[in-house]
C-alpha positions as CSV (number, residue, x, y, z in Angstrom):
1,M,45.0,-27.4,16.2
2,T,41.6,-27.3,15.8
3,S,39.9,-29.4,13.1
4,T,38.3,-25.9,12.0
5,D,41.7,-24.1,12.2
6,Q,42.5,-27.3,10.0
7,Q,40.3,-26.6,7.8
8,H,40.6,-23.0,7.6
9,G,44.5,-23.8,6.9
10,S,43.8,-26.1,3.9
11,T,41.4,-23.7,2.6
12,T,43.7,-20.9,2.3
13,A,46.9,-23.1,0.7
14,A,45.0,-24.1,-1.9
15,P,45.2,-20.5,-4.0
16,A,48.8,-20.3,-3.0
17,S,49.5,-23.7,-4.5
18,R,47.5,-22.7,-7.9
19,L,49.5,-19.4,-7.9
20,T,52.9,-21.8,-8.4
21,T,51.3,-24.5,-10.8
22,W,49.2,-22.7,-12.8
23,H,51.6,-22.6,-15.8
24,H,52.4,-26.7,-15.6
25,E,48.8,-26.9,-15.8
26,L,48.3,-24.6,-18.9
27,F,51.1,-26.2,-21.0
28,A,49.7,-30.2,-19.8
29,A,46.4,-28.4,-21.5
30,V,47.9,-26.8,-24.4
31,G,49.9,-30.5,-25.1
32,K,46.1,-32.1,-25.4
33,W,44.5,-29.4,-27.8
34,R,43.2,-31.8,-30.9
35,W,43.2,-28.9,-33.4
36,L,47.1,-28.4,-32.5
37,H,47.7,-32.2,-33.0
38,T,45.8,-31.3,-36.3
39,L,47.4,-28.6,-37.2
40,N,50.9,-29.7,-36.6
41,D,50.5,-32.5,-38.4
42,S,49.5,-30.2,-41.7
43,V,52.2,-27.7,-41.1
44,T,54.7,-30.8,-40.4
45,E,54.0,-32.1,-44.0
46,V,54.7,-28.7,-46.2
47,V,57.7,-27.4,-44.0
48,Q,59.9,-30.9,-42.9
49,P,59.9,-32.3,-46.7
50,L,61.3,-28.4,-47.6
51,Y,64.0,-28.2,-44.9
52,D,65.3,-31.8,-45.4
53,R,65.5,-30.9,-49.1
54,H,68.0,-28.1,-48.3
55,R,69.1,-29.5,-45.0
56,D,73.3,-29.1,-46.1
57,N,72.6,-25.8,-47.8
58,V,75.5,-22.9,-45.6
59,V,72.1,-20.7,-45.5
60,V,69.9,-23.2,-43.5
61,E,72.6,-23.4,-40.8
62,L,73.3,-20.2,-40.7
63,M,69.6,-19.5,-40.2
64,H,69.9,-21.7,-37.1
65,G,73.0,-19.8,-35.6
66,G,75.2,-22.8,-36.1
67,R,78.4,-22.9,-35.0
68,W,79.4,-19.2,-35.9
69,A,76.9,-17.7,-33.4
70,G,77.6,-20.7,-31.1
71,H,73.7,-20.5,-30.5
72,S,70.1,-20.1,-31.5
73,L,70.1,-17.4,-34.1
74,H,65.8,-17.2,-33.4
75,A,66.6,-15.8,-29.6
76,A,68.9,-13.2,-30.1
77,L,66.6,-11.7,-33.3
78,S,63.0,-11.6,-31.0
79,D,64.7,-8.7,-28.9
80,L,63.9,-6.8,-31.7
81,P,60.1,-6.6,-33.1
82,I,59.5,-6.8,-29.0
83,G,61.4,-3.5,-28.7
84,F,60.4,-1.9,-31.4
85,W,57.0,-2.6,-30.9
86,S,57.1,-1.8,-27.0
87,S,58.3,1.3,-27.9
88,A,55.8,2.3,-29.9
89,V,53.5,1.9,-27.0
90,V,55.2,3.5,-25.0
91,L,54.9,6.4,-27.8
92,D,51.2,5.8,-27.9
93,L,50.8,6.2,-24.3
94,L,53.0,9.4,-24.0
95,D,50.8,10.6,-27.0
96,K,54.0,11.4,-29.0
97,D,52.9,10.0,-32.4
98,V,51.7,13.2,-34.0
99,P,51.8,12.6,-37.8
100,S,55.2,14.0,-39.2
101,A,55.4,16.3,-42.2
102,N,55.6,15.3,-45.9
103,G,53.2,12.2,-45.3
104,R,56.0,10.4,-43.5
105,L,55.4,8.0,-40.7
106,D,54.8,9.5,-37.0
107,P,57.7,8.0,-34.8
108,A,55.5,5.3,-33.1
109,G,54.3,4.0,-37.0
110,A,57.9,3.7,-38.3
111,L,58.5,1.8,-34.9
112,S,55.9,-0.6,-36.0
113,A,57.3,-0.7,-39.1
114,A,60.8,-1.7,-38.0
115,G,59.2,-4.3,-36.1
116,L,57.5,-5.7,-39.0
117,A,60.5,-6.2,-40.9
118,A,62.2,-7.2,-37.6
119,A,59.6,-10.2,-37.4
120,V,59.7,-11.5,-40.9
121,A,63.5,-12.4,-40.2
122,T,62.8,-13.3,-36.7
123,A,59.9,-15.6,-37.9
124,A,62.2,-17.3,-40.8
125,T,64.9,-18.6,-38.3
126,G,61.8,-19.7,-35.8
127,I,60.4,-21.6,-38.4
128,T,64.1,-23.2,-39.3
129,D,64.7,-24.1,-35.3
130,W,61.1,-25.8,-35.1
131,N,62.0,-28.0,-37.9
132,V,64.4,-29.6,-35.7
133,S,62.2,-30.6,-32.6
134,D,60.2,-33.0,-31.8
135,D,56.7,-34.2,-30.3
136,E,55.2,-32.0,-27.6
137,D,58.2,-28.9,-28.1
138,R,57.3,-28.9,-31.3
139,R,53.6,-28.5,-30.9
140,V,54.1,-26.3,-28.3
141,G,56.7,-24.4,-30.2
142,L,53.9,-24.6,-32.7
143,F,51.3,-22.9,-30.5
144,H,54.4,-20.0,-29.8
145,G,54.6,-19.3,-34.0
146,V,50.6,-19.2,-34.2
147,L,50.7,-16.3,-31.1
148,N,53.5,-14.6,-32.8
149,A,51.6,-14.8,-36.4
150,A,48.6,-13.0,-34.8
151,G,50.5,-10.6,-33.0
152,M,52.4,-9.6,-36.4
153,T,49.0,-9.6,-38.3
154,L,47.2,-6.9,-35.4
155,Q,50.7,-5.0,-35.6
156,A,50.3,-5.0,-39.5
157,A,46.5,-3.9,-39.4
158,S,47.8,-1.0,-36.5
159,L,50.4,0.1,-39.1
160,A,47.8,0.7,-41.7
161,A,45.3,2.3,-39.7
162,R,48.5,4.8,-38.9
163,M,49.1,5.2,-42.7
164,R,45.1,5.7,-43.0
165,G,44.8,8.5,-40.2
166,H,42.8,6.4,-38.0
167,R,45.0,7.3,-34.7
168,R,42.9,5.5,-31.8
169,P,42.0,2.1,-33.9
170,A,45.7,1.8,-34.6
171,Q,46.9,2.8,-30.8
172,V,44.5,-0.2,-29.6
173,L,45.5,-2.6,-32.2
174,S,49.0,-2.0,-31.1
175,L,48.6,-2.0,-27.9
176,A,46.5,-5.7,-28.7
177,S,49.6,-6.6,-30.9
178,M,52.1,-6.0,-27.8
179,T,49.6,-8.1,-25.7
180,V,49.7,-11.0,-28.0
181,T,53.4,-10.9,-28.6
182,G,54.2,-10.8,-24.8
183,A,52.2,-14.0,-24.4
184,A,53.9,-15.6,-27.2
185,G,57.4,-14.3,-25.3
186,F,56.1,-16.5,-22.4
187,V,55.4,-19.3,-24.5
188,G,59.0,-19.3,-25.9
189,G,60.5,-18.5,-22.4
190,H,59.2,-22.0,-21.4
191,L,60.2,-24.1,-24.2
192,V,64.0,-22.6,-23.6
193,Q,63.7,-22.9,-19.6
194,G,61.2,-25.1,-19.1
195,R,61.8,-27.6,-22.0
196,A,65.0,-26.9,-22.3
197,V,64.7,-26.5,-26.1
198,M,68.0,-25.3,-28.0
199,V,70.3,-25.3,-25.1
200,N,73.6,-27.0,-24.6
201,R,72.8,-30.2,-23.4
202,V,76.2,-31.3,-22.7
203,A,77.5,-28.3,-20.9
204,T,78.0,-29.6,-17.4
205,S,79.8,-32.9,-18.7
206,T,83.5,-33.0,-16.8
207,G,83.6,-36.4,-15.6
208,P,85.7,-38.5,-14.7
209,T,88.1,-37.2,-12.8
210,R,90.1,-40.3,-13.1
211,W,91.1,-43.0,-15.3
212,V,88.0,-44.8,-15.4
213,R,87.6,-48.7,-17.3
214,A,84.9,-48.6,-19.8
215,V,85.0,-51.9,-21.6
216,E,87.6,-54.6,-22.6
217,D,89.4,-54.0,-25.4
218,T,88.7,-56.9,-27.1
219,A,85.3,-56.3,-26.5
220,L,85.1,-52.9,-29.4
221,E,84.8,-54.2,-32.8
222,D,86.4,-51.9,-35.6
223,G,83.2,-49.6,-37.2
224,I,81.0,-50.7,-34.0
225,P,80.2,-48.0,-31.9
226,A,79.6,-48.6,-28.7
227,G,77.5,-46.7,-25.7
228,V,79.1,-46.9,-22.2
229,E,78.2,-45.2,-18.8
230,V,81.4,-44.2,-16.8
231,D,80.8,-42.9,-13.4
232,G,77.7,-41.8,-14.5
233,R,78.2,-40.0,-17.6
234,K,77.4,-41.0,-21.3
235,V,80.2,-41.9,-23.0
236,L,80.4,-43.1,-27.3
237,L,83.4,-45.3,-27.7
238,Y,84.3,-45.9,-31.4
239,R,87.6,-47.6,-33.4
240,T,88.0,-46.6,-36.9
241,N,91.2,-48.2,-38.5
242,G,92.7,-48.9,-35.6
243,D,92.3,-45.6,-33.9
244,L,90.6,-45.4,-30.6
245,Y,88.0,-42.1,-30.2
246,A,85.7,-41.1,-26.9
247,M,83.1,-38.4,-26.6
248,D,80.4,-37.4,-24.8
249,N,77.4,-39.6,-26.6
250,T,74.5,-37.2,-25.7
251,C,74.1,-34.8,-28.7
252,S,74.9,-31.4,-27.5
253,H,71.9,-30.1,-29.6
254,A,68.5,-32.1,-28.1
255,G,70.0,-35.4,-26.2
256,G,70.3,-37.9,-29.1
257,L,72.5,-40.8,-28.4
258,L,75.0,-40.6,-30.8
259,S,76.4,-43.8,-30.6
260,R,72.9,-44.8,-32.3
261,G,73.5,-42.6,-35.5
262,Q,75.6,-43.1,-38.4
263,F,79.4,-43.3,-38.8
264,D,81.8,-42.6,-42.0
265,G,85.0,-42.3,-41.2
266,C,85.9,-40.1,-38.3
267,T,82.1,-38.2,-38.7
268,V,79.2,-39.4,-36.6
269,T,75.9,-38.5,-37.6
270,C,73.4,-37.7,-34.9
271,P,70.4,-40.2,-35.3
272,L,67.3,-36.9,-34.2
273,H,68.7,-33.9,-36.3
274,E,71.6,-35.1,-38.2
275,A,74.1,-32.9,-36.8
276,R,77.0,-34.1,-37.7
277,F,80.4,-33.9,-35.4
278,D,84.9,-34.6,-36.0
279,L,85.1,-37.5,-33.5
280,R,88.7,-36.6,-33.6
281,D,87.4,-33.1,-32.1
282,G,84.2,-33.2,-31.3
283,R,83.6,-29.7,-33.8
284,I,80.8,-29.5,-35.8
285,L,80.6,-30.5,-39.0
286,R,77.1,-29.6,-39.6
287,G,74.1,-27.8,-37.6
288,P,71.6,-27.5,-36.0
289,A,74.3,-28.2,-33.7
290,H,75.6,-24.8,-31.8
291,T,78.0,-26.4,-29.2
292,P,81.4,-28.8,-30.2
293,Q,81.0,-32.0,-28.5
294,P,83.3,-32.7,-25.5
295,V,85.7,-35.4,-26.4
296,L,87.9,-37.4,-24.1
297,P,91.3,-39.1,-23.5
298,T,91.3,-42.7,-23.9
299,R,94.1,-45.5,-23.2
300,I,94.2,-48.9,-23.0
301,R,95.5,-50.4,-19.8
302,N,96.0,-54.0,-18.7
303,G,93.2,-55.3,-21.6
304,W,90.6,-52.2,-21.0
305,I,89.9,-49.3,-22.1
306,E,89.9,-47.0,-20.1
307,V,88.7,-43.3,-20.5
308,R,88.8,-39.7,-18.4
309,G,87.4,-36.6,-18.4
310,S,88.6,-34.0,-16.6
311,L,92.0,-33.3,-15.8
312,P,92.6,-34.6,-12.2
313,R,93.7,-32.0,-9.8
314,S,96.7,-31.6,-8.3
315,R,97.4,-32.9,-4.9
316,R,100.6,-30.4,-4.7
317,A,99.4,-27.7,-2.0
318,T,99.1,-24.2,-3.5
319,N,100.5,-21.0,-1.6
């Protein structure tokens, strides 16, 4: 290859690389915006104390989705305003938004109003989830919220224009709203799939497939938690009133180490966002966690505490 070919190759490779890295560069830039840091601090000062005051309220846990839904309620609700508003845009493009008789809203206007109602519930659950995020996730989540608020404002303006009979401005505002809301959805997708926010952090925790020594029996004192690593898996060991328990040490909600949390009898509270689990069976006692903690069988053998994850595979051949 000649030097000219090499120069030509490097020139053509750069744009292709940019096509696959622009989103990383975008969110790296978003994380550095000073106004977003300032806004994050200001909003946190107002919203976080309110959330902490009502953290034990069952309504707050329901807004997360909690143990009943098994996943975030916000993600499910977000489909509603997007669906309603995108349908309104389609009707506008097909010129099907002719005003109905008796002063009622045209079909696109009805969809716009329904989307606004759904957006209020979606925003409320989003704010609830935002309160249990941290650092860069929190700032990007706030940016996601700012975009959604802008989309709601544009949609409300579009609905007001429809009700006054200003058809073209309403259509333009509706399309602008959907564009901004789509951008907000992209940011939300980055949070979930790029940053792993609100996903089960222990979904693939299965090993070890055999009994493995964790710590010496005499090293685990009653009421003193121990975080150990067994075959690459982080495990919490805890003994209370002579009973021994083992569970995944990584909190299913946001990855906090449960061994650094608070313990009360057979209950452990995560140090990050205060989700509570029962050490005996891993069930959720309080959100925001959606998924129970995996528990591991334990035994004491030859002076050692041993743990096991998945059941060992059968050595017997199957027909």
